[in-house]
C-alpha positions as CSV (number, residue, x, y, z in Angstrom):
1,M,-2.7,-6.8,-11.7
2,K,-1.5,-4.9,-14.8
3,R,-1.1,-1.7,-12.9
4,M,1.1,-3.0,-10.1
5,K,3.6,-4.2,-12.6
6,A,3.7,-0.9,-14.4
7,V,3.9,1.0,-11.2
8,R,6.8,-0.9,-9.9
9,G,8.5,-0.8,-13.3
10,A,8.0,3.0,-13.4
11,V,9.3,3.3,-9.9
12,R,12.4,1.4,-10.5
13,R,13.1,3.0,-13.9
14,G,12.5,6.5,-12.4
15,L,14.6,5.6,-9.4
16,L,17.6,4.4,-11.4
17,A,17.3,7.4,-13.8
18,A,17.3,9.8,-10.9
19,A,20.0,8.0,-9.1
20,A,22.1,8.4,-12.1
21,L,21.5,12.2,-11.9
22,A,23.0,12.7,-8.8
23,G,-12.8,17.3,22.6
24,M,-11.7,17.1,19.0
25,V,-12.6,20.1,16.8
26,I,-13.5,19.7,13.2
27,L,-11.0,21.5,11.1
28,T,-11.9,22.4,7.6
29,L,-9.0,23.6,5.6
30,A,-8.7,25.5,2.3
31,A,-7.1,23.5,-0.4
32,G,-3.3,23.9,-0.3
33,S,-3.2,25.3,3.2
34,G,-3.5,24.4,6.8
35,T,-5.8,25.9,9.4
36,K,-4.9,28.9,11.4
37,P,-1.1,29.3,11.9
38,G,-1.1,28.4,15.5
39,N,-2.8,25.0,15.1
40,S,-0.5,22.3,16.5
41,I,-1.2,19.7,13.8
42,D,-0.6,22.2,11.0
43,L,2.6,23.2,12.7
44,V,3.9,19.6,12.7
45,L,3.2,19.2,8.9
46,R,4.5,22.6,8.0
47,E,7.7,22.0,9.9
48,A,8.0,18.6,8.2
49,V,8.2,20.4,4.9
50,E,10.5,23.2,6.2
51,Q,12.9,20.6,7.8
52,K,13.0,18.7,4.5
53,K,11.4,15.6,5.9
54,A,9.3,15.7,2.7
55,P,8.9,18.1,-0.2
56,G,5.1,18.0,0.3
57,V,2.4,16.2,2.3
58,V,-1.3,15.8,2.6
59,A,-2.9,14.4,5.7
60,M,-6.4,13.7,6.8
61,A,-8.2,12.0,9.7
62,S,-11.6,11.2,10.9
63,R,-13.3,10.1,14.1
64,G,-16.6,8.3,13.8
65,D,-18.4,10.0,10.9
66,E,-16.6,13.3,11.2
67,V,-13.6,14.5,9.3
68,I,-11.5,16.0,12.1
69,Y,-8.4,17.1,10.2
70,Q,-7.2,17.8,6.7
71,G,-4.2,19.7,5.6
72,A,-1.9,20.1,2.6
73,F,1.7,21.6,2.8
74,G,4.7,22.0,0.5
75,K,4.9,21.3,-3.2
76,R,3.1,18.9,-5.5
77,A,5.9,19.5,-8.1
78,S,9.0,21.4,-7.0
79,T,10.5,22.0,-10.5
80,K,7.3,23.8,-11.5
81,D,6.7,25.4,-8.1
82,V,3.2,23.9,-7.9
83,P,1.7,23.9,-4.4
84,M,0.3,20.8,-2.8
85,T,-3.5,20.8,-2.5
86,L,-6.0,18.6,-0.7
87,D,-7.1,17.0,-3.9
88,S,-3.5,16.1,-5.1
89,I,-3.3,12.5,-6.5
90,F,-0.7,10.1,-5.2
91,H,0.5,6.8,-6.3
92,I,-0.5,4.8,-3.2
93,A,1.2,1.5,-4.3
94,S,0.7,-1.2,-1.7
95,M,-2.2,0.6,0.0
96,T,-3.9,-1.0,-3.0
97,K,-3.7,-4.4,-1.2
98,A,-6.5,-3.5,1.3
99,V,-8.8,-2.6,-1.6
100,T,-8.0,-6.0,-3.3
101,A,-8.7,-7.8,-0.1
102,V,-12.2,-6.2,0.0
103,A,-12.9,-7.3,-3.6
104,V,-11.9,-10.9,-2.8
105,L,-14.0,-10.9,0.3
106,Q,-17.0,-9.6,-1.7
107,L,-16.6,-12.7,-4.0
108,I,-16.4,-14.9,-0.9
109,E,-19.6,-13.4,0.5
110,S,-21.4,-14.1,-2.8
111,G,-20.3,-17.7,-2.7
112,R,-18.2,-17.4,-5.9
113,V,-14.9,-18.0,-4.1
114,K,-14.1,-20.2,-1.1
115,L,-11.6,-19.1,1.5
116,D,-9.8,-22.4,2.0
117,E,-9.9,-23.6,-1.6
118,P,-6.6,-24.0,-3.4
119,A,-6.1,-20.8,-5.4
120,A,-5.5,-23.0,-8.5
121,T,-9.2,-23.7,-8.5
122,Y,-9.7,-20.2,-9.9
123,L,-6.2,-19.7,-11.3
124,P,-5.1,-23.0,-13.0
125,E,-1.6,-21.7,-13.7
126,L,-1.0,-21.8,-9.9
127,A,-1.2,-25.6,-10.1
128,K,2.3,-25.6,-11.6
129,V,4.0,-23.3,-9.1
130,Q,7.0,-24.8,-7.4
131,V,9.1,-24.1,-4.3
132,L,12.7,-22.8,-4.7
133,E,14.4,-25.3,-2.4
134,E,18.0,-24.5,-3.3
135,F,19.8,-22.0,-5.3
136,D,23.6,-21.4,-6.0
137,P,24.1,-17.8,-7.3
138,A,27.7,-18.8,-8.4
139,T,26.6,-21.6,-10.7
140,K,23.0,-20.3,-11.2
141,K,21.8,-23.8,-10.5
142,A,18.4,-24.1,-8.8
143,K,16.5,-27.0,-7.3
144,L,12.8,-26.7,-7.3
145,R,10.0,-29.0,-6.1
146,A,6.3,-29.2,-5.8
147,P,4.9,-27.6,-2.6
148,K,3.7,-30.0,0.1
149,T,0.3,-28.4,-0.1
150,P,-1.0,-25.9,-2.7
151,P,-1.5,-22.2,-1.7
152,T,-5.0,-21.4,-0.8
153,V,-7.0,-18.2,-1.1
154,R,-6.7,-17.6,2.7
155,Q,-2.9,-17.9,2.4
156,L,-2.7,-15.4,-0.4
157,L,-4.8,-13.0,1.8
158,T,-2.4,-13.4,4.7
159,H,0.9,-13.5,2.9
160,T,1.6,-17.0,4.1
161,S,1.3,-18.4,0.5
162,G,5.1,-18.8,0.0
163,F,5.4,-15.9,-2.5
164,G,8.0,-13.1,-1.9
165,Y,9.3,-9.9,-3.4
166,D,12.7,-9.8,-5.0
167,F,13.4,-6.5,-3.4
168,F,13.0,-8.0,0.1
169,D,14.0,-11.7,-0.3
170,V,17.7,-12.2,-0.8
171,R,17.4,-15.6,-2.4
172,L,14.7,-14.5,-4.7
173,H,16.7,-11.4,-5.6
174,Q,19.7,-13.6,-6.5
175,Y,17.4,-15.9,-8.5
176,V,16.0,-12.9,-10.5
177,E,19.4,-11.4,-11.0
178,A,20.6,-14.7,-12.5
179,G,17.9,-14.3,-15.1
180,L,15.8,-17.3,-13.9
181,A,12.7,-15.3,-13.2
182,P,11.5,-11.8,-14.3
183,A,12.0,-8.8,-12.0
184,I,9.1,-6.7,-10.9
185,T,9.6,-4.2,-13.7
186,G,7.8,-3.2,-16.9
187,D,4.1,-3.2,-17.7
188,S,3.4,-6.9,-17.6
189,D,2.6,-9.7,-15.2
190,A,5.7,-11.7,-16.2
191,F,6.9,-11.5,-12.6
192,L,4.1,-13.9,-11.6
193,K,6.4,-16.7,-12.9
194,A,8.4,-16.4,-9.7
195,P,8.6,-19.5,-7.5
196,L,7.4,-20.0,-4.0
197,M,10.1,-19.4,-1.3
198,F,8.7,-21.9,1.2
199,D,5.8,-24.3,1.6
200,P,2.4,-22.5,1.9
201,G,1.2,-22.0,5.5
202,T,4.6,-22.4,7.1
203,H,5.8,-18.8,7.3
204,W,4.8,-15.2,6.8
205,E,6.5,-13.3,4.0
206,Y,5.5,-10.1,2.2
207,G,5.2,-10.7,-1.5
208,I,3.2,-10.9,-4.7
209,S,0.2,-12.7,-3.2
210,Y,-2.1,-9.7,-3.8
211,D,-1.1,-9.6,-7.5
212,W,-2.3,-13.1,-7.7
213,L,-5.5,-12.1,-5.9
214,G,-6.1,-9.3,-8.4
215,E,-5.8,-12.0,-11.1
216,L,-8.3,-14.1,-9.2
217,V,-10.8,-11.2,-9.0
218,E,-10.6,-10.7,-12.8
219,Q,-10.9,-14.4,-13.5
220,V,-13.9,-15.0,-11.3
221,S,-15.8,-11.8,-12.0
222,G,-15.1,-11.6,-15.7
223,E,-14.2,-7.9,-15.3
224,T,-10.9,-6.1,-15.3
225,L,-9.7,-5.2,-11.9
226,E,-10.1,-1.6,-12.8
227,D,-13.8,-2.1,-13.8
228,Y,-14.5,-4.3,-10.7
229,F,-13.0,-1.8,-8.3
230,R,-15.0,1.0,-9.9
231,R,-18.4,-0.7,-9.9
232,H,-18.2,-2.5,-6.6
233,I,-16.1,-0.3,-4.4
234,F,-15.2,3.2,-5.7
235,E,-18.6,4.3,-7.1
236,P,-20.6,3.1,-4.0
237,L,-18.1,4.9,-1.7
238,G,-17.9,8.1,-3.8
239,M,-14.2,7.6,-4.4
240,T,-14.1,9.7,-7.6
241,D,-10.4,10.3,-7.7
242,T,-9.0,6.7,-7.4
243,F,-7.8,5.0,-10.5
244,F,-5.3,2.6,-12.1
245,N,-5.4,4.9,-15.1
246,V,-5.6,8.6,-14.1
247,P,-7.8,10.4,-16.6
248,A,-6.0,13.0,-18.8
249,E,-8.1,15.8,-17.3
250,K,-6.9,14.9,-13.8
251,Q,-3.2,14.1,-14.5
252,A,-2.1,17.7,-13.6
253,R,-3.0,16.8,-10.0
254,V,-0.6,13.8,-9.8
255,V,2.2,14.5,-7.4
256,A,5.7,14.3,-8.7
257,L,8.1,11.7,-7.3
258,Q,11.1,13.0,-5.3
259,L,14.3,11.1,-4.6
260,R,16.2,11.6,-1.4
261,Q,19.9,12.4,-2.1
262,A,22.9,11.6,0.1
263,D,23.1,15.2,1.3
264,G,19.5,15.1,2.5
265,S,18.1,17.1,-0.4
266,F,15.5,15.9,-2.9
267,V,15.7,15.6,-6.7
268,E,12.7,15.4,-8.9
269,P,13.2,13.2,-12.0
270,P,12.2,14.7,-15.3
271,P,8.4,14.2,-15.8
272,Q,7.3,11.3,-18.0
273,P,4.0,11.2,-19.8
274,M,1.5,8.8,-18.2
275,K,0.7,5.9,-20.5
276,P,-2.4,3.7,-20.4
277,V,-1.9,0.9,-18.0
278,K,-1.8,-2.6,-19.4
279,F,-1.5,-4.5,-16.2
280,F,-3.8,-3.8,-13.2
281,S,-1.9,-4.7,-10.1
282,G,-3.9,-5.8,-7.1
283,G,-0.7,-5.5,-5.1
284,G,0.2,-1.8,-5.8
285,G,-1.3,-0.2,-8.9
286,L,-3.7,2.5,-7.6
287,Y,-3.5,6.3,-7.6
288,S,-5.7,8.1,-5.1
289,T,-6.2,11.2,-2.9
290,A,-6.2,11.4,0.8
291,G,-9.9,12.2,0.8
292,D,-10.8,9.2,-1.3
293,Y,-8.7,6.8,0.8
294,L,-10.2,8.2,4.0
295,K,-13.6,7.2,2.7
296,F,-12.4,3.6,2.2
297,E,-11.0,3.6,5.8
298,R,-14.2,5.0,7.2
299,M,-16.1,2.2,5.5
300,V,-13.9,-0.4,7.3
301,L,-14.2,1.5,10.6
302,N,-18.0,1.6,10.2
303,G,-18.2,-2.2,9.8
304,G,-18.4,-2.3,6.0
305,T,-20.8,0.6,5.3
306,L,-20.5,4.3,4.4
307,G,-23.2,6.8,3.4
308,G,-25.9,4.1,3.5
309,K,-24.0,1.9,1.0
310,R,-22.9,-1.5,2.3
311,I,-19.7,-2.8,0.8
312,L,-19.0,-5.8,3.1
313,R,-21.0,-7.5,5.9
314,A,-20.1,-6.4,9.4
315,E,-19.0,-10.0,10.3
316,T,-16.6,-10.1,7.3
317,V,-15.0,-6.8,8.3
318,A,-14.6,-8.1,11.9
319,E,-12.8,-11.2,10.5
320,M,-10.5,-9.2,8.2
321,S,-9.6,-7.0,11.2
322,H,-8.4,-9.8,13.4
323,N,-5.1,-11.6,13.4
324,Q,-5.3,-14.4,10.8
325,I,-1.7,-15.8,11.1
326,G,-1.9,-17.4,14.6
327,E,1.4,-17.6,16.4
328,M,3.4,-16.4,13.3
329,K,4.8,-12.9,13.3
330,L,5.6,-10.5,10.5
331,A,9.0,-11.3,9.2
332,E,11.6,-8.5,9.5
333,L,11.9,-6.8,6.1
334,R,15.4,-6.2,4.7
335,S,15.9,-4.3,1.5
336,T,17.9,-5.8,-1.4
337,I,17.7,-2.4,-3.2
338,P,18.6,0.4,-0.8
339,Q,17.9,3.1,-3.4
340,L,14.3,1.9,-3.4
341,I,13.8,0.9,0.2
342,K,16.1,2.1,3.1
343,N,17.4,-0.3,5.7
344,P,16.5,-0.9,8.4
345,V,12.9,-1.1,7.1
346,R,10.5,0.3,9.7
347,L,6.7,0.5,9.5
348,P,4.7,3.0,11.6
349,G,2.9,1.4,14.4
350,S,5.2,-1.7,14.3
351,P,2.6,-4.2,13.1
352,D,3.5,-7.7,14.1
353,K,0.3,-9.6,13.0
354,F,-1.7,-9.7,9.8
355,G,-5.4,-9.9,9.0
356,W,-6.9,-9.8,5.5
357,G,-5.3,-6.8,3.8
358,F,-4.0,-5.1,6.9
359,G,-1.1,-5.3,9.3
360,I,-2.1,-5.3,13.0
361,N,-0.1,-4.0,15.9
362,S,-0.4,-6.1,19.1
363,R,0.8,-3.2,21.3
364,A,-0.5,0.4,21.5
365,V,1.6,3.1,20.0
366,E,2.7,5.6,22.7
367,G,0.8,8.8,22.0
368,G,-0.9,7.3,19.0
369,R,-3.1,4.4,17.7
370,A,-4.4,1.8,20.1
371,A,-3.5,-1.9,20.1
372,E,-5.2,-4.0,17.4
373,S,-5.3,-1.1,14.9
374,L,-5.2,-1.9,11.2
375,A,-2.6,-0.3,8.9
376,W,-0.3,-0.6,5.9
377,D,1.9,1.6,3.7
378,G,2.9,2.2,0.1
379,I,6.5,2.2,-1.2
380,F,6.4,6.0,-2.0
381,N,6.0,6.7,1.7
382,T,2.2,6.7,1.8
383,F,0.6,5.6,5.1
384,F,-2.7,4.9,6.7
385,W,-4.1,3.4,9.9
386,I,-7.5,2.5,11.3
387,D,-7.8,2.6,15.1
388,V,-10.9,0.4,15.6
389,S,-11.2,0.9,19.4
390,G,-10.5,4.6,19.2
391,K,-12.9,5.0,16.2
392,T,-10.2,7.1,14.5
393,C,-8.5,6.6,11.1
394,G,-5.9,8.6,9.3
395,V,-3.9,8.8,6.1
396,V,-0.6,10.6,5.4
397,L,0.5,10.8,1.8
398,M,4.0,11.8,0.5
399,Q,5.7,10.8,-2.8
400,T,9.3,10.1,-2.1
401,L,11.9,7.4,-2.3
402,P,13.4,5.5,-0.7
403,F,10.6,3.9,1.3
404,S,11.3,3.9,5.1
405,D,13.0,7.3,4.7
406,D,13.7,8.7,8.2
407,G,12.1,12.0,7.4
408,A,8.9,10.5,6.0
409,L,8.5,8.2,9.0
410,A,9.1,11.1,11.3
411,A,6.4,13.2,9.5
412,E,3.8,10.4,9.8
413,E,4.6,9.6,13.5
414,E,4.6,13.3,14.5
415,F,1.3,13.9,12.7
416,E,-0.2,10.9,14.5
417,R,0.9,12.0,17.9
418,A,-0.3,15.6,17.3
419,L,-3.7,14.3,16.2
420,Y,-4.2,12.2,19.3
421,A,-2.8,14.9,21.6
422,S,-5.4,17.3,20.1
423,A,-8.1,14.8,20.8
424,A,-7.0,14.5,24.4
425,R,-7.3,18.3,25.1
């Protein structure tokens, strides 16, 4: 919980500061390089850097139990001319949500949490949450009321709880701008005071539900989210480079944020020392590597197990991988802060349904993932997908803003098509 807040605060502060400045073959790559120069997948990623779609990128993929591709191109830090390497550490932001979903489902499997119980059963402060029924930005007058039904754990997992994000929801953005609720900035969980935007269970809206779920994990387990993730997910899966707090000895591997300018170039804000995180955000606080996150994806693809370690029951993974929002569809996302998120907001794979922790695409992607694949993204243009029927998963990591940048999206989509084309040969 604490981390997401800090992350978003750091993002927004860094953003504003910078804005002010103006048969498939197994391919094993050397760190910081691709395979042989003629490889088609390498070519796609190398050209993405050369064409300034991204300053640097790391991509990996696996099919079944085999890692079938890994490559690193461009720069980890442009100002210092540091090359990107396979073990580079990225702030993966909302890719944290899938990890939080797994933690909550572990607690459900153990009987400590019930899926359809009001979330206030575990988080008493949620008993007081209200719906923002009316708001006049001119007078700053708001009308709030109690929700018709309280948000449940299931609704938090599916983003049907009523919570939103101020950088996507216009009314919530105006409410926050009026000073009636804290923005998602800084290193605290104050933004959890935001109201619901609709009655739980009536709509789908992307928001702070997973930050509340992070709080739930801490409350029920008695551990910090950092400790819970480490003991119950990261250590069993061998994810040794995934953290809320990146250790000092590994911070040199953290990729620098780059901001896209109007002329298409990138600017790297002055580096800031990493401070210990006070708020572990279940919605977006993690840092990780492509290799580590691919292990997490492979666990999901393998029905909850990896390397002989079972993280979730197979039937639980099957449920989290299915549409859990019925006839609802994912709402169109519109950014209220274009420096942070570019309009129109587009997600690779065009997910239109949601499971537990994952978006799901009802239609196959031409030249790419099959229908019913699982996926989500991070605000710094980090992407992953899990193609269940194709037994393939991939992760593409960049570190740029704004999110939904045309170049970053093109790099992900071209990598995906090249990967599947290679498999078809």
